[in-house]
N, C-alpha and C positions, 0 to 999 in steps of 0.2 A: 252452853250452846255448842253443838257439834259442827264439824267442818261443812257438811252439806248446807246447814242453815246459814252459816256465815257466807259461803260462796253465793248462795241464792240472794242473800241480802245485798252483797256487793254488786252482783250483776243487776239486780233490780234498781239499786241506787244509781248505778252508772247509767242505765237506760233512762231513768227518770231525769237525770242531769242533762243528757243530750236532748231529750224531748222538750224539757223546759227551756233550754237555750234556744232551740228552734222556734218554740212558741213565742218567746219574747221578741225575737227578731221579726217574726211574722206579724205580730200585733203592735209594732212600733207605730205611733201616730204619725200620719203624713201631714205635711203642711197644707193649708187650704189653697185652693186654686187662685183666689183673689186675695192679695195681700196689700195692705196700705203701707207704702214706704214712709220712713221717718222723715220729718221735716228738717228744717235747718237752713242756715245761710248758704247760698249757692252762688257760684260764679256763672254769669250768663254769657252765652255766645249768641251771635245773631241767629234768629229763627227760633229762639226760646230754648236752645239746648242747655242742659244743666250739667255742670261738671263738679268733681270733688274739690274742696278747698282744704289744703293741708292743715291739720290740727282741728278741723271742725267736722260737723256731720256731713257724711258723704252720700251721694245718691247718683252714681254713674249708671247710665242706662244704655240700651241698644239704640242704634241708628234707626229712627222711625220718621215717617212723614206726618203731616197734619192729621191724618186719619188713624194714626196709631199703628200703621202697617210698616213692616220691615222694608227698608229701601234697598233695592238691589241695583248695583252699578256694573261697570265693566269688570270682567273677571280674567284673572290669570290662573291657568291650571298648571300645576307643577307635578311632574311624574318622575319618581326615582325608583330604585329597585325595591324599596320597602314601603313607600307611601304614595298617595295620590291626594294632592291638596288643591284648595281654591282660595285665592286672595281677592277680596272685593275692593274696588276703588273707593267706595264710600267708607271713610274711616281708615282704609288700609287694613281692615280686619282679616284675620285668618278664619274663614267661615266654614271650611270643610276640611276634614282630614280623614282619609281612609287608610287603614293599616292593611296593606294587601297580603301580608304573610299570616294574618289571623282571620278567623272566620266568625261570623255572627253566632250568637247562642241559639237563636230561634230559627235561623236559616243558615245552615252550615255550608251551603253552596255559594253564599255571598260573603265578600270580604267585610271585615269589621270596620264600622264607622265610629270614630271617636268624636271629632268635632263635626257638627252638622247644622244646617239651616233647615228647620222643619217646624211647622206650626205646632206650638206647645212644647217643643223639645229643642229650642235653640241652644247652641253651645259654641261660643266663639272665644278667640284670643284677641284682645284689643289693647290699644295703647294711645298715648297722646300727651298733651301738656296742659296743666292747670294754670290759669292766669289770664287767658283771653287774647294774648298776642301771638301765640303759636298754635299749630294744628292740634285738634282733639280727635277722638274716635268718631266725630261727626263731620269732620272735614272731608270734602271730596278731593281725592288725589287724581293726578294724571297717571294713567296706567296703560301700557301697551298690552291690550288683551290678546289672548291666544294661549297656546300650549308651550310650556317650557319643560322639555324632557331631558333627563340625564342620559347622555349618549354613551355608547361604548368608549371606554378610554377616559371618560371624564370622571372626576371625583366630586365635583360640586356643580350646582346650578344656582343662579341668582336671579332675583326679580326685584326691580326697583320701581318705586312710585315717587312722584314729585308733587309738591304743593307750594304755592306762593301766597303768603298771608302777612299783612302788615310789614312789608319790606323784608320778610324772612323767606329765604328759599330753603325748603326742607326736602331732603331726599331720604327715603326709607328703603333699606335694602334687606330682603330676606335671603338667607343663604341656607340651602339644603345640601346635605352631603350623602355620599354613597354609604349604604348600610347603616345609616344613623337616623334616630328620631329626635336628634338635637337640631333645633332651628335657630340660627344666629340672626339677630335683628340689629342692624346698625342704623342710626338716625343721624344724618349729617345736616347741620344747620349753618347757614351763611346769612349774616345780617347785612343786607344790601341797602338798608334804609339809613335815615339820618339820626335816628334816636336809638337808645339802648333797648334791648329786648330781654324779657325775663319770663321763664316758665318752669313749673315743677313737673318733671317727667313722671308719668304713671304708667303702669302695666297691669292689666286686669284680665280676669277670666269671667265671662258671663255664661251661666248655665241654668237650665231648668232644674226644678227640685225633685225630680222623679228618679227612681232607681233605674238602672240600665235595663233595656228591654231583654226579655228572655231569661232573666235571673230567677232561679227557683225561689218560690215563696217561703219554703222552709229552710233555705240556706242563704238568706240575705246577708250581705256584708255592708260595711260603712260606705255611704256615698255622701260627699260634702267637702267643704274647704278644709285645708290643713295648713298650719303655719309652723315653721321651725325657726327658733332663735336660740342662741346660746343661753340666754337667760331663762326662757320658758320651755326649752326643748320642744319635743314634738307635741303639738296640740291640735285636736280635732274640733271642728265647729259644726254642729248639726244645723240643718235648714230650719228645724223647729226653733232652736235657740235664736237664730238670726231673726226669725219672724217675731219672736217675743222680746227681742233686744236684750237677751240674757247671755250674750257672748262674753266669755272670760278667757282672754289670751293676751300675750304681750303685744301691745299695739305700736310700740316704738322701740327700735333697736338699731344697732350699728352693724348688724349682720342678719342673715336668715333669708328664707324664701317663702313663697306662698303658692299653693297649688289647689287643684280640685281632684279629689281621690274618688275612684269608683273601683268595683271589683276587677282586679287584674290590671287596671290601667290608671294612668295619672297624667295630668297636664300641670306644669309648674313653671313659674318664672323664677329664674336663678341668675345671679350676677355672673358675668363672664370672668371677672377679676376676683379671685379668692381673697386678695388683699384689700378689697374695697371695704372701708369701714365707715362710709358715709351714713349718717342717720337716716333711717327710712321709716315710713309709717305704713302699717298694715291695716287693711279695712275689709269688712264683710258687710254686705247690705242686701236687703230685699228690695227689688225694684218693681214689684207688682207682677200680676199675671203668672205667678209661680215661677219667677225668674230671680236669680240671685247673682251678685257679683262679688268677687274677691280679688284684691289687688294690693299693689305697693305704690307709694308715692315717694320719690327721691327728692333731695334738696334741690333748690332752684338752680337752673342753668341760666347764666347771665352772659349776654353778648353785646359788646359795644359795637358801634357802626364799623363795618368792615371786618369784624371778627368772625371766625369759623370754629365750630366744635363738632365732635362726633361722639355720640353716646352709644354704648354697646350693652345689649342684654341678650339673654339666652332663654329660649322656650324649649322645655322637654315635653313632648306629647307622644306618649307611646306606652308600651307594656312595662310592667313593674319587674323588669329583669334585674335581679339583685346585683349582679356583678357590674352591670352597665350604669345603673343609677347611683350606686354607692360612690362612684368616683366623681360624679357631677357636682355634688354639694353635700356638706355635712348634714346628716340626718335624713337625706332623701330616701335612703333604703328603709326607713321606718314606715313608709307608706304601705309596705307589704303587711297585711293584717294576719298575724299568727295567733290571734286570740289571747286569752289570759294565761296561756302557758308558753309565751314567747321565749322565756329563758330556756325551755327545753326544745321547743319547736325550731328555733333558729339553728342550733347546732345539728339537729336532725336533718334539716334541709341542706346545710353545708356539706354534711357527709353524703347525703343522697345525691347531691349535685356532683360531688367528686367521683362517686361511683359511676354516675351516668356518663361522665367524660371518658371512662374506660370502656364501658359496655355499649354505650349509645342506644340504650333502650330503657325507658323509665320503669317499665314493668319488671324487667330483669333487675334493675337497680333496687326496686322495692323488695324483691325476693332476697337479694344479697344483703340489703340493710337489715331485713328480718333475721337472717342468719347471724349477722354480726351482733345485733342486740341480744339474741338468744345466747350467744357465746359469752357476751359480757356479763349476763346475769345467770350464767349456768350454775355457779356454786350456790347461789341463793335459791334458785328454782329447784335444784337437785335436792337441797335440804327439805324443801316443801314436799316434793314428790316422794321422797323417802318416808316422810311422816305419813303421807297418804297411803303409801304401800303397806306400812306397818299396820295402819288402821284397817286396811282392806283384809290383811291377814287375820286380824282380830274380829272380823265380822261375825263368825260363828259364836264367839264368846259374848259379843254384844247382843246378838239375837237371843241367846240363852237368858241374859239379864232381862231383856224385854219380856220374855215369856214368864220369867220368875216373878217380876214385880208388877206386871200388868200395867194398870193405869197410875200406879204410885210413882209419879215423875220425879219426886224428890229422891227416893231411894234408888231409882234407876240412874239418876244423874250422879249420885254419890258412888254407886257401883262402877259406873263408867270412869269417873275420875280416879278411882282406886286402881283400875286396870291400866289407865294411861300412866299413872305414877310408877306402877310396877314395871311396865315395859319401857319407861322413859320416853313417852311419846308426847309431843306438843300438839294438842288437838287443833290449834290455830295455825300450825305449820303448813297445812295444805292450802291456806289462803295466800301464801306468799307469791306463788306463780301468778295468781289473778291480780294481786295488788301491784306487782311489778309491771304488768301489761297495761293497766288502765291509764296511767299518766302518759306513757309512750303512745298509746292508742289515741288519746285525745290530742296530743301534740301533732301526731301524724295526720289526724283528721284536719287540723288547721293548716298544716303544710300543703295537703292536697287541695284544700279550699283556697288558700291564699297565693300559692306559687303559680305565676302565669306560665312558668316553664312546663308545668304539667297540664296546662289547659289544652284540651284536644290532643293530648299526647297518646299515640297508639301503643298497644302492648303486643298482641298477637291475635290472629284469627278474628273472632267477632268483637274483641275488646279494642275499639278504635279511639276511645277517649277515657283515660284513667280517672279524670275528674268528674265523670258522670256515672250513674248507676249502670250495672251490667244490663244491656237491653234484653237479654234472654234469661236473666236470673240464674245462669248456670253456676257462677261462683257462689252466690248465697246458698244454693241447694247443696253444693259440695261441702261448703262450710258447715251446713247443718248436719250432714252425715258425719263429718269429723268431730263435731261437737257431741253427737250421740256416742261415738266411740270413746271420747274422753270420759263421758259420764259412766260408761261401762267399766272403764279402767279405774275409776275412783271408788273409794270404799262405800258400800251401800249403807244407807241409814236404816236403823231398826224401826224407824217410824214410817209406815206405809204412805202417809200423806206427804212426807218429805221426799220419799222416793218418786212419787208422782210429779211433785214440783220440779225436781231435778231433771226428770225425763222431759218435762214440758219446756224447760229453759232453752234448749237448743232451737226449738220451734219458734218461741217468742223472740229470741235473739236474732234468728235468721230472717224473720219477717221484718224486723227493724232494719236489717242490713240490706233489704231489697231496695231501699231508698238512699243508701250511702254510696259514695264514689267507689267505682270498681277497684281503684288502687288501694283503698282502705280495706275492702273485703279481701283483696289479694293478700295484704299484710296479715290479716287475722287468720286466713286459711293456711298460709305457710307456717305461721306461728303454731296453729293447731296441729299440723302434721309433725312439726319438730317436737312439740310437747308430747304427742302420742308416742313417738319413738322413744323419747326420754323416759316417759312414765312406764311404758311397756318394759323397757330394759331394767329399770329400777324394781318394778314389781316382780320380774322374773328372778332377780338376784335375791330380793327379800324372801320370796316364797321358797327359794331353794335353801334358805338359811344362811346366805352369805352376808357379808357386811360391806363389801366393796360396791361401788356404783360408778 
C-alpha cells in the first residue's frame, strides 16, 4: 500500500469517526414528556406536599397549586454587574437567572437565560427541610418585593426572606457579589417554641429534561445531573437513566457536590466549608411532566427551645469558566466536556488560555498554538515530508514500472518495494504528518466545543464567533485551496484512480469543514500553510540533491 492510499484511508477514517460521533449524539433517545415518578414512603406537609425522606425513595417536586399549575408569589429582583435574578416568596426559590455578559445561542441580541420559569422548561434552585417541622420549598415566605440592585461602590447585595412555622423563625438570606456567579445562601433558625425541633436540610435543582435551546443538532453535548464524590469521582446521570431508575452513582458520602450540567454552563450546590465531612445523601428523581430533580440531603439539624443555628450553603450558577470553578470545589472543573481525548484536550486548553492572556484574542491564540504544535512535532513531520519528497523524486521511475508491468499488481508492488529499499525510503513515512495532526485536531475540536471562554469569541472581520461555522465559508474555501497545493507537493501515485481520489479529498474534506467551528478551520488552515512551507522547502532540497532540511 503506497502513501497516497494510506493518507486517503486515514482521512476517510477520520471523517467517518467525526460523522459517526455527531450521528450518535443526534440520535440519542430523548426522555418521554410524561414520566411516572417512583413511589415510596413520603413525609407529608399540610396541603398534600410531598418531601424527600433521608435514606428512602425521594420525590421532591415544584411548588404547584391544586390544579397542578406553578404558584407565583411576591418577587425580589436582584441585579448585579453579571446577572439578573428573581427570587420567589413561594418556597424561597431562585426561579430566574440571566447571565447578562453572555448571549443566547438562537438570539444573539438577547442575554443568556440559565434558570427560568417557563411552561415546559422550568429550571429552579430550591431548598428546605425534611421532617415536617421546618420550612420546605413549598412554604410561603415573607419577602419585601422589589428590585435589589448592586450600586456603585458596593461589593454585595443581600435579599432576606422570613417564615414562621411550628414555633421556628427561619430567615433565609441570599448574598450576591460583584463579578461573581457564586450565590451564598444562609439559613438562620431560631426555636421560639416550647418543644425541640428537628429537620434534615436539603438543596436541590429542578430542571426540565430537554437540551438547551439553540444547540446544534449535530454538535449536542451532555445535559443532565452530575455528582462528584471522592469515592465515585465525577459521575454523570442521564435523564433517560433517571426515568428508567437505572442510576448508578455514589448516593452517600462525606464529601462532594451535585449539579446540573449543560453545554457551557452549570448550576451546582457545593458546601461553603471545605472541611465539612458530614454524611450527605445524593438523589436524582423524575417528578413527571419531563421534569427532574437532583439534590443533597444533609444530617438532621436539631434545636432545643431557645436555641439558634445558621446553616450555610453555596450555589454556583454560571459559565464553566475553568479557572473560576476549579477553586470552588474539588472536581467541579470536570463539568467541562472535553470528550474522550480529555488527556490531550485539557493541556491544549491550558496552553491556549495562557496564550490568550498575552494576546487577548482567541483567534490569534489559535494561530500561535498551531505554530507551537508544529514546532513541537517538527522533527517527526520533517522525517515524513522528507520521505514524501524522495518518493516525489522517484515518480518517473515508479511510472516506468507502471508502464512495464501494466495490470500485474504483484510485480508492480515488488518493483516498488525494491526501489524503496535501494533508496532507503519508508513508504509509510509520509503518513506521519497526518497521524500527528489527527489526535490534536480532535482534541482541539472538543476544546472549541467545550470551553465557554471561546463561546461567541470574535477573531477578526467577519469571524465574530470562533465556536460557530464561518458564516461566509471563506476559511473552508481557503483551506480547500491550501489542501490542493499540498496534494500537488505530494508524490503522485502511478495509479490514475488514486490520483483522482487524492484530488477529490480536499473538496470532500472542505465540505465537511463547512459545518465545523471557525476556530477549528482556522487551526487546520494555518497548519496547512505551515506544512506547505515545510514540504516545499524539503522538496527543493531533495530535488537539488541535498541532504539537509
